C-alpha positions in Angstrom: 93.7 327.5 89.9 91.6 327.4 93.1 90.7 323.8 92.4 94.4 322.9 92.3 95.1 324.6 95.6 92.0 323.0 97.1 93.2 319.5 96.1 96.7 320.3 97.4 95.2 321.4 100.8 93.0 318.3 101.0 96.0 316.1 100.1 98.1 317.6 102.9 95.4 316.7 105.5 94.8 313.3 104.0 98.5 312.5 103.9 98.9 313.1 107.6 95.7 311.3 108.5 96.5 308.3 106.3 100.1 308.1 107.6 98.8 308.3 111.2 96.3 305.5 110.6 99.0 303.3 108.9 101.3 303.9 111.9 103.9 305.8 109.9 103.7 308.9 112.0 102.2 309.9 115.3 99.1 312.2 115.3 101.0 314.2 118.0 104.1 314.7 115.8 105.3 318.1 114.4 104.8 316.9 110.8 101.3 315.6 111.4 100.2 318.9 113.0 101.9 321.0 110.3 100.2 319.0 107.5 96.8 319.6 109.2 97.5 323.2 109.9 98.6 324.2 106.4 96.0 322.0 104.7 93.1 323.2 106.7 94.2 326.9 106.6 94.4 326.7 102.8 90.9 325.2 102.6 89.5 327.7 105.1 90.8 330.7 103.1 89.4 329.3 99.9 86.0 328.5 101.5 85.9 332.0 102.9 86.4 333.5 99.5 83.5 331.4 98.2 81.2 332.2 101.2 81.0 328.5 102.1 80.5 329.2 105.8 80.1 325.5 106.9 83.5 324.8 105.5 85.0 327.9 106.9 83.8 326.8 110.4 85.1 323.2 109.9 88.5 324.1 108.4 89.0 327.1 110.5 88.3 325.1 113.7 90.7 322.4 112.5 93.4 324.9 111.8 93.0 326.4 115.3 93.1 322.9 116.9 96.2 322.1 114.9 97.8 325.4 115.9 97.0 324.6 119.6 98.6 321.2 119.2 101.7 322.8 117.7 101.9 325.3 120.6 101.5 322.5 123.1 104.2 320.5 121.4 106.6 323.5 121.4 106.0 323.9 125.1 107.0 320.2 125.6 103.4 319.0 126.2 102.2 316.0 124.3 98.5 315.0 124.5 98.0 311.7 126.3 94.7 310.5 124.7 94.0 309.0 121.3 93.8 311.5 118.5 91.6 311.5 115.4 91.0 313.9 112.6 
């Protein structure tokens, strides 16, 4: 079951990233940030359970960055520079 959840988390991140690269959504949009937050949080939790500390760092940091972006968006601030995953 963990594998199914891992794949789902990865697909959320990849869906947002692919859509942003294709120009279908802004990397500063609510949907993009939510996809990244949920996907990376899921992967972080699973990595923590498996003691995969490098992935905990990577996905945990990405979840925090996405959360920061969501907070900025909620406060009416949109980052001005280019964004990448």
